[in-house]
ROKOL-601447 format. One record per atom (N, C-alpha, C): residue in three letters; x, y, z. Coordinates in steps of 0.05 Angstrom, whole numbers, plus 5000, padded with zeros to 4 digits. Atoms other than C-alpha are relative to their C-alpha. Example, Ala and Ser with C-alpha at 12.3 -4.5 7.8 and 13.67 -1.06 7.14 Angstrom:
% residues 2
ALA501849765000 ALA524649105156 ALA501850245000 SER498449764999 SER527349795143 SER498550225014 
//
This chain:
% residues 190
UNK501650204985 UNK463224886141 UNK501949765007 UNK498350224993 UNK467024346180 UNK499049744988 UNK500750265012 UNK467323656149 UNK499049815022 UNK501150214982 UNK463323106182 UNK500349744986 UNK499750265013 UNK463922366169 UNK498049954978 UNK502050055020 UNK457522376129 UNK500650164974 UNK499349845024 UNK460522896080 UNK502649914987 UNK497550105012 UNK466922506067 UNK499349834975 UNK500650165024 UNK467522156000 UNK500049715007 UNK500250294996 UNK465921415996 UNK502649874989 UNK497750145010 UNK471120885981 UNK500250004970 UNK500050005029 UNK469020885909 UNK500550284988 UNK499649725009 UNK469921635906 UNK497550134989 UNK502549905011 UNK462721735885 UNK498250085022 UNK501949914981 UNK458622145931 UNK500949955029 UNK499550044972 UNK458222056006 UNK498949745008 UNK501050254990 UNK457321416043 UNK500249995031 UNK499850014970 UNK455621356118 UNK501249745009 UNK498950264991 UNK458220626118 UNK503050015003 UNK497050014998 UNK465620776108 UNK501050285003 UNK498849744996 UNK469621346134 UNK502849965011 UNK497350024989 UNK477021426147 UNK499950125028 UNK500049894972 UNK478821576220 UNK500550304999 UNK499549705000 UNK478722316238 UNK502950055007 UNK497249944994 UNK485522646241 UNK500450045030 UNK499449984972 UNK488722616310 UNK501150285005 UNK498949744993 UNK490323266346 UNK503149975004 UNK497250054995 UNK497022976368 UNK500749724989 UNK499350275009 UNK500422406332 UNK501149835023 UNK499050184979 UNK501821806377 UNK502849924995 UNK497250075003 UNK509221716388 UNK500749815023 UNK499250194978 UNK511621106427 UNK502550125014 UNK497749914985 UNK516821226481 UNK502549904986 UNK497550105012 UNK523821196454 UNK501049775016 UNK499150244986 UNK527120536470 UNK501950065023 UNK498149934978 UNK532420876513 UNK498450065025 UNK501749924976 UNK527021176559 UNK498749755011 UNK501350254991 UNK523320506562 UNK501949835015 UNK498050164987 UNK529720136580 UNK500850125027 UNK499349864975 UNK531420656633 UNK497949955021 UNK502250054981 UNK524620596665 UNK499949715010 UNK500050294992 UNK524919836664 UNK502349945019 UNK497750044982 UNK531819866696 UNK499650105027 UNK500749894973 UNK529420316752 UNK498249825015 UNK501850184987 UNK523719846767 UNK501549745010 UNK498450244992 UNK528419236768 UNK501850065024 UNK498349934978 UNK533319596814 UNK498350045025 UNK501749964977 UNK527619796861 UNK499149735011 UNK500850274991 UNK525119076864 UNK502349865014 UNK497650134988 UNK532118816879 UNK500750125026 UNK499449864975 UNK533319346932 UNK498049925022 UNK502050084981 UNK526719176966 UNK500549725009 UNK499450284993 UNK528618446964 UNK502349985020 UNK497750014982 UNK535318576998 UNK499250105028 UNK501049904975 UNK531718977052 UNK498549785015 UNK501650224987 UNK527018387065 UNK501949785009 UNK498150214992 UNK532917897066 UNK501550095025 UNK498749914976 UNK536518327117 UNK498249985024 UNK501950024978 UNK530318367161 UNK499649715008 UNK500450284994 UNK529317617154 UNK502449885014 UNK497750104987 UNK536517477173 UNK500250085029 UNK500049904973 UNK536017907235 UNK498249835018 UNK501950144983 UNK530017527260 UNK500349704999 UNK499450284999 UNK532716847243 UNK502449965019 UNK497750014983 UNK538817007285 UNK499550115027 UNK500049894973 UNK539817417347 UNK497350105009 UNK502549874991 UNK533417827349 UNK497849805007 UNK502250194995 UNK528417257342 UNK500649815023 UNK499250194978 UNK532216787388 UNK499850145027 UNK500049864975 UNK533017317442 UNK497250085008 UNK502849924993 UNK525817557438 UNK498549755011 UNK501350254991 UNK523316837443 UNK500949925028 UNK499050074974 UNK527816697502 UNK499050185022 UNK501049814980 UNK525917327539 UNK497049965005 UNK502950054996 UNK518417207527 UNK499549745015 UNK500350254985 UNK519116487551 UNK500750035029 UNK499249954972 UNK522716727614 UNK497850165014 UNK502149844987 UNK517217237626 UNK497649835006 UNK502350184995 UNK511816697619 UNK500549825025 UNK499350184979 UNK515516247667 UNK500850145026 UNK499249834978 UNK516916827714 UNK502949955010 UNK497150044994 UNK524416697711 UNK501450275000 UNK499049734998 UNK526017397732 UNK503050015007 UNK497250014993 UNK532717207762 UNK501649944975 UNK498650085024 UNK534816887696 UNK500150244980 UNK500049765017 UNK532817517657 UNK502250195009 UNK498049814989 UNK537117937703 UNK502849894997 UNK497350115001 UNK543017457706 UNK501149984972 UNK499150025028 UNK543317377630 UNK500050264986 UNK500049745013 UNK542618117616 UNK502950104997 UNK497449885005 UNK548418547592 UNK501250115027 UNK498749894975 UNK553418767647 UNK499250295005 UNK500849714996 UNK551519497635 UNK497150015012 UNK502750014989 UNK544219317649 UNK500149945030 UNK499850094972 UNK546118967714 UNK501450225017 UNK498749784985 UNK550719557735 UNK498050225006 UNK501749764998 UNK545320067724 UNK497149955009 UNK502750074991 UNK538919697743 UNK500249805022 UNK499850194977 UNK538419377811 UNK498149764995 UNK501550255005 UNK535718667812 UNK497050035008 UNK502849974992 UNK529318857851 UNK498550184981 UNK501349825020 UNK527919417801 UNK499349854974 UNK500450165024 UNK528718947742 UNK497649805005 UNK502350184994 UNK524118427775 UNK497450155001 UNK502449854998 UNK519018967790 UNK499050084972 UNK500849925028 UNK519019197717 UNK498549774987 UNK501250235013 UNK517618497690 UNK497549905014 UNK502450094984 UNK512718327746 UNK497650194994 UNK502249815005 UNK508718967733 UNK498949954972 UNK501050065027 UNK508318797659 UNK498249755001 UNK501550254998 UNK505918097676 UNK497350055015 UNK502449954985 UNK500918347728 UNK497850154984 UNK502049845015 UNK497618847681 UNK499449904972 UNK500450085028 UNK498518537612 UNK499949694997 UNK500050295002 UNK499417787627 UNK502449904986 UNK497750125014 UNK504017327589 UNK500150094971 UNK499849945029 UNK506817507520 UNK499049764984 UNK501250215017 UNK503017107467 UNK501350004973 UNK498849985027 UNK505617357400 UNK500850294997 UNK499149735005 UNK508917967370 UNK500450044970 UNK499249925027 UNK509918337305 UNK502250225003 UNK497849814999 UNK516118737291 UNK499250264986 UNK500649745011 UNK515019477281 UNK502550124988 UNK497649905011 UNK522219667270 UNK502549865012 UNK497450124993 UNK529419417274 UNK502150204993 UNK497749835007 UNK535719827278 UNK502449855011 UNK497650134992 UNK542319477278 UNK502450204996 UNK497749825002 UNK548819837290 UNK502549875012 UNK497550094989 UNK556119717304 UNK501650255006 UNK498449774992 UNK559920237344 UNK502449905015 UNK497450094989 UNK567220127361 UNK500149705003 UNK499950305001 UNK566419397342 UNK497949865017 UNK502150124983 UNK560419287389 UNK497450014984 UNK502650025015 UNK554119037354 UNK497650045019 UNK502449954984 UNK547319257379 UNK497649984981 UNK502650015014 UNK540119127357 UNK497950145018 UNK502349874987 UNK534419587376 UNK497549924986 UNK502550105012 UNK527519297365 UNK497650135013 UNK502549914991 UNK520519557372 UNK497949794992 UNK501950225006 UNK515119017378 UNK497250095008 UNK502849984993 UNK507619057378 UNK499249735011 UNK500350264987 UNK506418507428 UNK497149965011 UNK502650084989 UNK499818147444 UNK500649845025 UNK499850144975 UNK499617937516 UNK497349875006 UNK502550154994 UNK494317487548 UNK497850185010 UNK502049824990 UNK490718087579 UNK499850264983 UNK500149765016 UNK492018627526 UNK502550024982 UNK497749955019 UNK497118947479 UNK501950205012 UNK497949814992 UNK503519327490 UNK502150044979 UNK497849955018 UNK509219637453 UNK502649955016 UNK497450064987 UNK515919337474 UNK502350124984 UNK497549895011 UNK522519687462 UNK502249835012 UNK497950174991 UNK528319207467 UNK502750074987 UNK497349985012 UNK535819287457 UNK501749775010 UNK498150224993 UNK540818727455 UNK502750094990 UNK497349945008 UNK548318807453 UNK501649745001 UNK498450245002 UNK553218277432 UNK502450015019 UNK497950004980 UNK557918097489 UNK501449724999 UNK498550255003 UNK563317567475 UNK498449794984 UNK501550185018 UNK558917277419 UNK497249935009 UNK502750064990 UNK552617257461 UNK498450265001 UNK501749765000 UNK546817747451 UNK498750015028 UNK501049964973 UNK544718037518 UNK498250255001 UNK501949794997 UNK539018477539 UNK501350245013 UNK498949764988 UNK541119197552 UNK497850205006 UNK502149814995 UNK534419557551 UNK497449864996 UNK502750105002 UNK527219367563 UNK498150235008 UNK502049804994 UNK521419857559 UNK497349904989 UNK502750095009 UNK513919707553 UNK498050225005 UNK502149804999 UNK508320197539 UNK497349884994 UNK502850105005 UNK500920037544 UNK498150165017 UNK502049874984 UNK494620377567 UNK499149845024 UNK500850174978 UNK493519777612 UNK502050015023 UNK498049974978 UNK499719957653 UNK499350235018 UNK501049794982 UNK495620517686 UNK502050225003 UNK498149785000 UNK500621047666 UNK502649955015 UNK497550074987 UNK506320677700 UNK502049984977 UNK498050015021 UNK512420807658 UNK502049785007 UNK498250234995 UNK516220147653 UNK502450044982 UNK497649945015 UNK523220307633 UNK502549925015 UNK497650094986 UNK529619937652 UNK502350194996 UNK497749825005 UNK533920507627 UNK499950265017 UNK500349764983 UNK531621007680 UNK502650105011 UNK497449924989 UNK538521007712 UNK502349904983 UNK497950135016 UNK542320707654 UNK501350224982 UNK498649845019 UNK547621087616 UNK500049844974 UNK500450155025 UNK545520857546 UNK502549994983 UNK497550015015 UNK552421017518 UNK502149825011 UNK498150184987 UNK555720527564 UNK500649764982 UNK499250225018 UNK559420057518 UNK501549795016 
//
């Protein structure tokens, strides 16, 4: 017959007592993690936190420098309808491959259908350096005065100045008009 707490001996050793009973035996003894395993896990967590911090710092630096400045400048030019300035300040490869009237039409179509850019959130950033040429590719979720759009922007550093090399905007409000400044652009043109 299995023992039950009521059949265990009392603290005095005389008979059984329902008031006091030692704990039942455990199926598996509790063993704490070895210190080495605990330290290893703690180290992994610390490294992960530090790595995430460096990623956030890198993203923050990008948007405190070229990316944020250029996005703000481009959006301000779009609001003021400074289409000639957008074109004139763009990368030479953009100007070689996109005619001025096509560039103007792209930005005017965005403004006609979506309105002025109001604010944006960054969906992704990709920075690269190829043959000493720096480039930033950005994807923005942009709120315009008449709706939302996804902007794809690329800037290339030319003599220390970041210049627009690609502009693309997608939105359901563009009535299936594909707005892409790279239609005739050789994207590998450095």
